C-alpha positions in Angstrom: -125.1 -160.0 50.7 -128.8 -159.8 50.0 -128.1 -157.6 47.0 -125.8 -160.3 45.6 -128.4 -162.9 46.1 -131.1 -160.7 44.5 -128.7 -160.0 41.5 -128.0 -163.7 40.9 -131.8 -164.4 41.2 -132.6 -161.6 38.7 -129.9 -163.0 36.3 -131.3 -166.5 36.6 -134.8 -165.2 36.0 -133.6 -163.4 32.9 -131.9 -166.6 31.6 -135.2 -168.5 32.2 -137.3 -165.9 30.4 -134.9 -166.0 27.5 -135.0 -169.8 27.5 -138.8 -169.7 27.5 -138.9 -167.3 24.6 -136.7 -169.7 22.5 -138.8 -172.7 23.6 -142.0 -170.9 22.6 -140.5 -170.1 19.2 -139.5 -173.8 18.7 -143.0 -175.0 19.7 -144.6 -172.5 17.3 -142.3 -173.8 14.5 -143.1 -177.4 15.3 -146.8 -176.7 15.3 -146.5 -175.1 11.9 -144.6 -178.1 10.6 -147.2 -180.4 12.1 -150.0 -178.4 10.4 -148.1 -178.6 7.1 -147.6 -182.4 7.5 -151.2 -182.9 8.3 -152.3 -181.0 5.2 -149.8 -183.0 3.1 -151.1 -186.2 4.6 -154.7 -185.2 3.7 -153.7 -184.5 0.2 -152.0 -187.9 -0.1 -155.1 -189.6 1.3 -157.3 -187.9 -1.3 -154.8 -188.8 -4.1 -154.8 -192.4 -2.9 -158.6 -192.5 -2.8 -158.8 -191.1 -6.3 -156.3 -193.6 -7.6 -158.1 -196.5 -6.0 -161.4 -195.4 -7.4 -159.8 -194.8 -10.8 -158.3 -198.3 -10.9 -161.7 -199.9 -9.9 -164.1 -197.8 -12.0 -163.9 -200.2 -15.0 -164.1 -203.4 -12.9 -167.4 -205.2 -12.6 -167.9 -207.8 -10.0 -170.3 -210.5 -11.0 -171.6 -213.1 -8.6 -172.9 -216.5 -9.5 -170.6 -217.2 -12.4 -167.8 -219.6 -11.5 -164.3 -218.5 -12.4 -162.3 -220.7 -14.6 -159.0 -220.3 -16.4 -160.3 -221.5 -19.8 -158.1 -223.4 -22.2 -154.5 -222.5 -22.1 -154.3 -221.6 -25.8 -157.4 -219.3 -25.7 -156.8 -215.6 -25.8 -159.6 -215.0 -23.3 -160.9 -217.3 -20.6 -164.3 -219.1 -21.2 -166.0 -217.4 -18.3 -165.1 -214.0 -19.7 -166.9 -215.0 -23.0 -169.9 -216.2 -21.0 -170.1 -213.1 -19.0 -169.8 -211.0 -22.2 -172.7 -212.9 -23.8 -174.8 -212.5 -20.7 -174.2 -208.7 -20.6 -174.7 -208.5 -24.4 -178.2 -210.1 -24.0 -178.9 -207.8 -21.1 -178.2 -204.7 -23.1 -179.8 -206.2 -26.2 -176.8 -206.4 -28.6 -175.4 -209.4 -30.5 -172.9 -211.6 -28.8 -169.8 -212.4 -30.9 
């Protein structure tokens, strides 16, 4: 009777050990996937930062010049022409 109980217990222990091994393998695989996803996320963040910087690098923000839409038939708003002339004077070239 005790031998039967010990045999069942040993069998149950073997099942639990096998289960633990499979669980550890699953956890290791999930950790690898997590590492890969984090690396991919970091790459996407860098790409996004680069694209944001690239899209802004030719933009200039000028304070103190009121924005206006200009006349509807003009190809370029009046404030853009004004800013262009101010910048031209600053860098000492002729304003068109």
